[in-house]
N, C-alpha and C positions, 0 to 999 in steps of 0.2 A: 703616726701610729695607725696601723691598719686595723680597722674594727669591722667585724662581721657579726651579723645577728646569727646566733646559733639556734637552729630549730631541732627539737628532738626528732630522732628517727622514728618513724611509725613502727609500732610493734605489731607484727602480723602473727597469726597462728602458724606454727611450724607445720611443714609438709608431712612430718612424721605423725601428726595427730590423726588417730583413727576413730576416736570416740568423743562425742560432745554430749553434754547434758544440760538441760535447762532446769534451773532451780529458782523457785519463787521465794523471795524474802518478804513476808507479809506481817501485818500487825495493825493495831489501831492507830489512830492519829497521834503523832508525836512520840512514837515509841522508840525510834532510833534506826529505822530501816535505811535511810540515806547514809547515816553515819556508819552503819554496819557494812554496807556494800563498799563505801569509800575506804574503810579500814582494810579490806581484803583485796580489792581489785588491783591487778598488775598493770592495768592501763588507767589513764585518767577516766574516772567514771562519768557516764552521761547522767546528768541531773536535770530534772525539769522543775526546779524549785522557783517559786514566784513569791513576791512579798504579799503578805496577808493584808487585806484591805478592810475597810468598814463593811463591805458587802458580806464578809464572812463573820462579822461580829456576833450575830445571833445564830450562826450555823455551827461554827467550830467551837468546841468546848475547850477552853484554855485552862481549866482547873488542873493544877499540878504542873503546868508548863507555861507560867505567865510571861516568860521571857521569849517565847517562840515568836518569830517575826516572818518566817518563810514556811511554805508548805509545798509538797510535791503535788503537781497537778496532772501528771501523766504517768511517768515511770522513772525508775533509776535503773541503770544498767552497768554491770561490771563484768570482768572476765578473770578467771583464775585457772592457770595451767597446773594440772596435777601430773607429775612425771612427764615422760616424753610423749605419751599417746592420748592423754585425756585432758579435755578442757571443760570447765564448768562455766556456764553463762548465768550470771546472777541477775534476776529481774526483781526490782522492788516495786511494790504496788502502792498506790496512794491509800491512805488510811481512812479517809472520810467516806461516809455513806453515799454521798452524791457522786462518787467516782466508781462505785461498785460495778457499773456496767462495763468497765474496762477489764474486769477480772476474767470474763469468759474468754476473751481473746488471749489474755496473758496466761491463763491456765492451760490452754491448748498446747499439748506437746511437752508440758512440764513433767519432770520425773518425780518431783515432790516439792514440799514447801517447808520452810523454816518459819515458824510462827514466833515472832518476838512479842514478849509480854512485859508490861511494867508492873511489878508487884504492888505498887501503890494504886494501880487502876486496873485490877484483874477483870472486873465486870465488863470493861470495854472490849475484852478479847472474845467474848461469846459470839458476837456477830461474825468475826473473822474466822473463828473455828468452824462455825456453821457453813460459811462459804467454802472453805477448804474441803470440808466433808462433802458438801453438795457436788463439787466438781470431782470427787473421787480421788483426791490426791493423798498420798501417804505424807505424814508430817511428823515433825518433832517440835517440841517447845523449847525456846531459849529465853530464859528469864534475864532481861537486861537490867542488871543491878548497878546503878550508878554510885550508890552509897551503901555502906555496911548497914545503916539503919533500915534500908528497904529489903533486907534479906529475909526470906521465909524459907523454911526447909521444904524439901521435895514433897513430903506427905501433905503439907498444907497447900502447896501449889496444886497437887493432883486433886485434892478434895475440892478446892475452890473452883477449879476448871472442869471438874467431873471427867477426868481423863481415864481412858482405858488403861489397864495395867501395863500393856506393852508399848504405850506411847512414851518415847524417851523425853526426859526433861534434863536440860543442862542450864548452866549459868554463864553469863558473859557480861563483859563491859564492851559495848559496841564500838567504843573509841579505841580499843586495843586490838591490834592485829592478831596476836597470839590467842587472846581470849575469844575473839570472833571465830578464829580458825578452829578452835576446839569445839565450838557450838556447831559449826558446819560439818566437822568430822562426825559428830554424833548423828546428824541427819544422814550423812552419806552411809555410815555403817548400818543404820536402820533400813535405808533403801536397799542396800545390798542383801540384807537378810530377807527382805520382802520379795526380791526378784530372783533369789537363788533357788 
């Protein structure tokens, strides 16, 4: 019996692509950024996750996510082709304060940011929103609702995060491709209105 190891063919960007855009997927620690990018990426996403160690025990707040055992230490990266001519490059940022110095480089050239928030830990989102605004990025909010019990209506989210009236708010489950796609579409539509 002849057996060959099969290797997947690499997926390259089509020569027909004329437009690329860099989108940041940001949010506080353990909000689902890696999962979100993984659910949408058409290529195997680049992940820089490492096991959490005792060194982070007094630094990373595991309230609300006691089962978390890994964390992103640099970035996540994925790619999504829209039509024949447009490709989105998705960059996920680490959520801990100690990695915020990476943001300046990652924000450079980004068209906008999708800010994932956990409705059970909304206060953790303030520092992220401040950074996105500091770098002058247009953004939308995606409420990552894992359970129906964590659902808050849009007015409550807007008030809690002190959002401007034209800041889009969507809901998603980062584990679900269609749900994540709808949140990304909300951001892209917002960006198109800002650049038109």
